C-alpha positions, -999 to 999 in steps of 0.1 A, spaced: 504 175 94 532 185 71 568 195 82 579 229 70 616 242 72 617 280 78 652 295 68 661 325 87 684 356 75 696 386 93 685 396 126 659 365 127 688 344 126 700 363 155 667 361 173 662 323 170 699 317 172 696 293 141 698 296 104 667 274 102 638 257 122 615 230 114 578 229 125 549 208 120 517 226 108 482 214 96 477 207 60 468 238 40 480 263 65 493 296 52 526 311 52 512 338 76 500 309 98 534 295 100 551 329 108 525 336 133 531 300 149 567 307 155 564 344 165 576 365 135 561 399 128 551 399 92 546 435 82 579 441 65 589 408 53 592 392 19 587 353 19 598 326 -7 584 290 -8 605 265 -26 627 294 -41 597 317 -53 586 350 -36 551 345 -25 525 366 -7 516 356 29 482 343 21 499 314 2 486 281 12 512 252 20 495 218 7 528 201 12 560 202 31 579 234 21 609 253 26 600 287 34 627 316 34 619 348 56 638 374 40 638 407 63 643 440 46 679 451 36 697 483 42 729 497 32 749 527 33 
């Protein structure tokens, strides 16, 4: 098992009432597996692992920091 820190921004921070959460997941799980495990809809998100934007299919072989970046809007 690996420990992953998930950084939350915008409405996800409000939903979880936290700026980050730490979870244990099996080795070689994907970013998508992590998001499903904590109940985050992935359709419109960008994700970064250890500071690099990656696809949801990216496997996490070691403990990682995963930033979940919701869409930004302005006006």
